[in-house]
C-alpha positions in Angstrom: 2.6 -14.3 6.2 3.9 -10.8 6.0 1.6 -7.8 6.7 2.4 -4.2 5.8 0.6 -1.2 7.2 1.5 2.1 5.6 0.3 5.6 5.9 1.1 8.2 3.2 0.3 11.9 3.6 -0.4 13.4 0.2 -0.3 17.1 -0.9 -3.8 18.4 -1.0 -3.4 19.9 -4.4 -2.0 16.6 -5.8 -4.6 14.4 -4.1 -6.5 13.5 -7.3 -3.3 12.6 -9.1 -2.1 10.5 -6.1 -5.4 8.6 -5.9 -5.3 7.8 -9.6 -1.8 6.3 -9.2 -2.8 4.5 -6.1 -5.8 3.0 -7.8 -3.6 1.7 -10.6 -1.1 0.3 -8.0 -3.8 -1.5 -6.1 -5.4 -2.9 -9.2 -2.1 -4.4 -10.5 -0.9 -5.5 -7.0 -4.0 -7.4 -6.2 -3.4 -9.8 -9.2 0.2 -10.6 -8.2 1.1 -14.2 -7.2 1.5 -14.4 -3.5 -0.5 -11.3 -2.7 -3.2 -12.3 -0.3 -4.7 -8.8 0.1 -3.8 -5.3 -1.0 -5.9 -2.3 -0.2 -5.7 1.4 0.1 -8.2 3.8 1.7 -8.3 7.5 2.7 -8.3 8.2 6.4 -11.7 9.3 7.6 -10.2 12.0 9.8 -7.9 13.3 7.1 -8.8 12.7 3.4 -5.2 13.7 2.5 -3.8 10.6 4.2 -3.9 7.3 2.4 -3.5 4.1 4.4 -2.3 0.8 2.8 -3.0 -2.7 4.1 -1.0 -5.4 2.4 -0.7 -9.2 3.0 1.8 -11.4 1.3 2.2 -15.2 1.5 6.0 -14.9 2.0 9.2 -13.0 1.5 9.3 -14.0 -2.2 5.9 -12.4 -2.8 6.9 -9.2 -1.1 10.2 -9.1 -3.1 8.4 -9.7 -6.4 5.9 -6.9 -5.6 8.8 -4.5 -4.7 10.4 -5.3 -8.1 7.2 -4.9 -10.2 6.9 -2.2 -12.8 3.7 -0.7 -11.2 5.4 -0.5 -7.8 8.5 1.1 -9.2 6.4 3.6 -11.2 4.5 4.6 -8.1 7.7 4.9 -6.1 9.2 7.2 -8.8 6.1 9.5 -8.6 5.8 9.4 -4.9 8.3 12.1 -3.8 6.3 14.8 -5.7 3.0 13.7 -4.2 3.9 13.5 -0.5 3.1 16.2 2.1 5.3 14.5 4.7 7.1 11.3 5.7 5.2 8.1 5.1 5.1 5.5 7.9 5.5 1.9 7.0 5.3 -1.0 9.5 6.0 -4.7 8.7 4.5 -7.5 10.7 5.7 -11.1 10.4 2.7 -13.2 11.3 2.8 -16.9 12.3 -1.0 -17.3 12.5 -4.2 -15.4 11.9 -7.8 -16.0 12.6 -11.1 -14.2 12.2 -12.6 -12.6 15.3 -16.3 -13.0 16.0 -18.0 -9.9 17.2 
């Protein structure tokens, strides 16, 4: 499994536009083959930061997502929406299990 954690600082005056594009990206991405989970949420301490959590079955699923029309459209719009550099971290996971609290 591949897990992506990403953080995108968005321009405050473009926040609504960014959130609309992110909503479309998430909706389309969640229905892709091989996508186990795909979410975006605003940071509770800074509403102009959007955090992504993505899980893919394998490299093929991640590659297909990266080549999708909705991902490319989002990527084309992104430079005008950013207020800084995004951070993106990839995790290659051999196993995962739920944690009881």
